[in-house]
C-alpha positions as CSV (number, residue, x, y, z in Angstrom):
1,M,-100.2,-91.9,112.0
2,R,-97.5,-90.0,110.1
3,I,-93.8,-89.0,111.0
4,L,-91.7,-86.8,109.3
5,I,-87.7,-87.7,109.2
6,V,-85.3,-84.8,108.7
7,D,-82.0,-85.3,108.2
8,D,-79.0,-85.4,105.5
9,E,-77.4,-88.4,106.4
10,R,-79.3,-91.1,104.2
11,Q,-78.0,-93.9,106.1
12,I,-79.9,-92.5,109.6
13,T,-83.3,-91.7,107.6
14,R,-83.0,-95.3,106.1
15,V,-82.9,-97.2,109.3
16,L,-85.3,-94.9,110.9
17,R,-87.9,-95.2,108.1
18,T,-87.4,-99.1,107.9
19,S,-88.1,-99.3,111.9
20,L,-90.9,-96.9,112.3
21,Q,-92.6,-98.2,109.2
22,S,-92.3,-101.9,110.9
23,S,-94.0,-100.2,113.7
24,G,-96.9,-99.2,111.6
25,Y,-96.3,-95.7,110.9
26,E,-96.4,-93.6,107.9
27,V,-93.1,-92.1,107.4
28,T,-92.2,-89.0,105.1
29,V,-88.1,-88.0,105.2
30,A,-86.6,-84.7,104.0
31,N,-82.9,-84.1,103.4
32,N,-82.7,-80.6,105.0
33,G,-85.0,-77.9,107.4
34,L,-86.3,-76.1,104.4
35,E,-87.4,-79.2,102.4
36,A,-89.1,-80.7,105.9
37,F,-91.2,-77.1,106.5
38,D,-92.6,-77.4,103.2
39,L,-93.5,-80.8,103.7
40,F,-94.8,-80.1,107.0
41,R,-97.0,-77.7,105.9
42,S,-98.4,-80.1,103.5
43,I,-99.0,-83.4,105.1
44,A,-99.5,-82.3,108.4
45,P,-97.6,-85.1,110.4
46,D,-98.2,-86.1,114.0
47,L,-94.3,-86.0,115.1
48,V,-91.3,-84.5,113.9
49,I,-87.7,-85.9,113.9
50,T,-84.8,-84.0,113.5
51,D,-81.3,-83.8,113.1
52,L,-79.8,-80.3,114.5
53,A,-77.0,-79.7,111.9
54,M,-78.0,-79.7,108.3
55,P,-77.7,-77.4,105.3
56,E,-79.9,-74.4,104.4
57,M,-82.0,-74.9,107.8
58,G,-80.6,-76.3,110.7
59,G,-82.8,-78.2,113.1
60,I,-83.2,-75.3,115.8
61,E,-84.6,-72.9,113.0
62,L,-86.9,-75.7,111.7
63,T,-88.4,-76.0,115.3
64,R,-89.0,-72.8,115.5
65,A,-90.3,-72.2,112.4
66,I,-92.8,-75.3,113.3
67,R,-93.5,-73.8,116.7
68,S,-94.6,-70.4,114.8
69,I,-97.9,-72.7,113.1
70,A,-98.3,-75.5,115.4
71,E,-97.8,-77.9,118.7
72,T,-96.8,-80.9,116.6
73,P,-94.2,-83.1,118.9
74,I,-90.8,-82.7,117.7
75,I,-87.8,-85.2,118.5
76,I,-84.2,-83.6,118.1
77,L,-81.3,-85.6,117.0
78,S,-77.4,-84.8,117.7
79,V,-74.3,-85.9,118.5
80,R,-73.0,-85.4,122.1
81,E,-70.8,-82.5,121.4
82,Q,-73.7,-80.3,120.5
83,E,-74.9,-79.8,124.1
84,T,-75.6,-76.1,123.7
85,M,-77.4,-76.9,120.6
86,K,-79.4,-79.2,122.5
87,V,-80.6,-76.8,125.3
88,A,-81.0,-74.3,122.5
89,A,-83.4,-76.6,120.4
90,L,-85.5,-77.2,123.8
91,D,-85.9,-73.5,124.5
92,E,-87.5,-73.0,121.0
93,G,-89.8,-75.6,121.5
94,A,-88.5,-79.1,121.1
95,D,-90.1,-82.4,123.3
96,D,-87.3,-84.5,123.4
97,Y,-83.7,-85.3,122.3
98,V,-81.9,-87.9,121.3
99,T,-78.0,-88.2,121.1
100,K,-76.4,-90.0,118.3
101,P,-75.4,-93.0,118.1
102,F,-78.7,-94.7,119.1
103,S,-80.6,-97.5,118.9
104,A,-83.7,-97.1,116.5
105,R,-85.4,-99.3,119.3
106,E,-85.0,-96.7,121.7
107,L,-85.8,-94.1,119.4
108,V,-89.2,-95.9,118.3
109,A,-90.0,-96.3,122.1
110,R,-89.9,-92.7,122.5
111,V,-92.2,-92.0,119.5
112,H,-94.6,-94.5,121.1
113,A,-94.3,-92.8,124.4
114,I,-94.9,-89.5,123.1
115,L,-97.8,-90.1,120.5
116,R,-99.4,-92.1,123.4
117,R,-99.1,-89.4,125.9
118,T,-100.3,-86.7,123.2
119,S,-103.5,-89.2,122.1
120,T,-104.4,-90.0,125.5
121,H,-105.4,-86.3,126.4
122,A,-108.1,-86.3,124.2
123,G,-111.7,-87.7,125.0
124,G,-113.0,-88.3,129.0
125,Q,-114.5,-86.0,131.1
126,A,-113.1,-82.6,131.0
127,P,-111.1,-81.9,134.4
128,P,-112.1,-78.3,135.8
129,V,-110.0,-75.2,134.9
130,V,-107.5,-74.4,137.4
131,E,-106.3,-70.9,137.8
132,F,-103.6,-69.0,139.5
133,A,-103.9,-64.8,139.9
134,N,-103.9,-64.3,135.8
135,V,-102.8,-67.8,134.5
136,A,-105.4,-70.4,133.8
137,V,-104.8,-74.2,133.1
138,D,-107.4,-76.1,130.9
139,T,-106.2,-79.4,131.0
140,G,-109.1,-80.8,129.3
141,R,-108.8,-78.3,126.4
142,R,-104.7,-78.9,126.7
143,E,-104.7,-74.9,127.0
144,A,-102.8,-72.5,129.3
145,R,-104.0,-68.6,129.4
146,R,-102.2,-65.3,130.7
147,D,-104.4,-62.3,130.9
148,G,-107.2,-64.6,128.9
149,E,-104.8,-65.1,125.9
150,V,-103.8,-68.3,125.0
151,V,-99.9,-68.9,125.2
152,A,-98.4,-71.4,122.9
153,L,-96.8,-74.0,124.5
154,A,-94.9,-77.1,123.3
155,T,-96.2,-80.7,123.5
156,R,-94.0,-81.6,126.2
157,E,-94.2,-78.0,128.2
158,F,-97.9,-78.5,128.3
159,D,-97.4,-82.4,129.6
160,L,-95.2,-81.0,132.1
161,L,-97.7,-78.2,133.5
162,A,-100.5,-80.6,133.4
163,F,-98.4,-83.0,135.4
164,L,-97.5,-80.3,137.8
165,V,-101.1,-79.4,138.2
166,E,-102.2,-82.8,138.7
167,N,-100.0,-82.9,141.8
168,Q,-100.4,-79.4,142.6
169,G,-99.0,-78.5,146.2
170,L,-96.4,-81.4,146.1
171,A,-92.3,-81.2,145.8
172,L,-91.4,-83.3,143.1
173,S,-88.2,-84.7,142.1
174,R,-86.7,-84.0,138.5
175,Q,-86.5,-88.0,138.5
176,Q,-90.6,-88.0,139.4
177,L,-91.1,-85.3,136.7
178,L,-89.3,-87.2,134.1
179,D,-91.0,-90.5,135.1
180,G,-94.2,-89.2,134.9
181,V,-94.3,-86.8,131.7
182,W,-91.5,-88.6,129.7
183,G,-91.9,-91.7,131.2
184,P,-89.9,-94.5,132.5
185,D,-88.4,-95.5,129.6
186,W,-87.1,-92.5,128.7
187,Y,-83.3,-92.0,129.0
188,G,-81.9,-88.5,129.0
189,D,-80.4,-85.6,131.2
190,E,-82.2,-84.5,134.0
191,R,-81.5,-81.0,132.7
192,T,-84.1,-81.5,130.5
193,V,-86.6,-80.6,133.1
194,D,-84.9,-77.6,134.0
195,V,-84.9,-76.2,130.5
196,H,-88.7,-77.0,130.4
197,V,-89.4,-75.3,133.5
198,R,-87.9,-72.3,132.5
199,Q,-89.9,-72.0,129.2
200,L,-93.1,-72.3,131.3
201,R,-92.2,-69.5,133.9
202,K,-90.8,-67.2,130.9
203,K,-94.0,-68.3,129.0
204,L,-96.5,-67.9,131.6
205,G,-94.7,-65.3,134.1
206,T,-94.4,-65.1,137.8
207,D,-98.3,-65.4,138.6
208,L,-97.5,-69.4,138.1
209,P,-96.5,-70.3,141.6
210,L,-93.9,-72.5,140.2
211,A,-91.2,-72.9,142.8
212,T,-88.0,-74.6,143.3
213,V,-87.4,-76.5,146.0
214,W,-83.7,-77.1,146.8
215,G,-82.1,-80.4,146.8
216,V,-85.5,-82.1,145.4
217,G,-86.9,-80.3,142.4
218,Y,-90.0,-78.4,141.8
219,R,-93.4,-77.6,143.6
220,L,-96.5,-76.1,141.6
221,G,-98.8,-73.7,144.4
């Protein structure tokens, strides 16, 4: 599988390239968002890892540009002080974020988890389409439709929606959702779930019966 790394810090790209290549991935490196978007369109990577603060085009703008044409998983790299920017990147469709400084081992584990999850959705008997008023969720085709029109969801947004569909009617805590969607080895803020729920509500509308269960988490249906 091919991974595109985008960062203007050569030490970081060097470490990530070495770690990912040793895990069997093909790696391409870009030093800014503009260069990365050109590469993205030409090589069609399976996953993108991008820094937030970069010259010419930053990570948020790059995420927005990628989301306009593809659902490729995106992992954001950021320093802790960039909390607002991290949330903005998730709002634009990023699937995960890792705070600097980080261990290359942790990042590779997250790459494994995301690619394993996206690849396992292909194949097998197609599950039935689940409908809620004007919203239809087809987990087999990985499609969500609103009023018959396909809605563009980020990879992690659809993973969360599919997990909620699989557990329809159950009140799930944020930790249960993190474990089920991001994986038990994922280490991050529980607010990540809130950001993705907000995006699902925004994109699919009020006919998606995604309720907040106060003091617990969320329930679909």
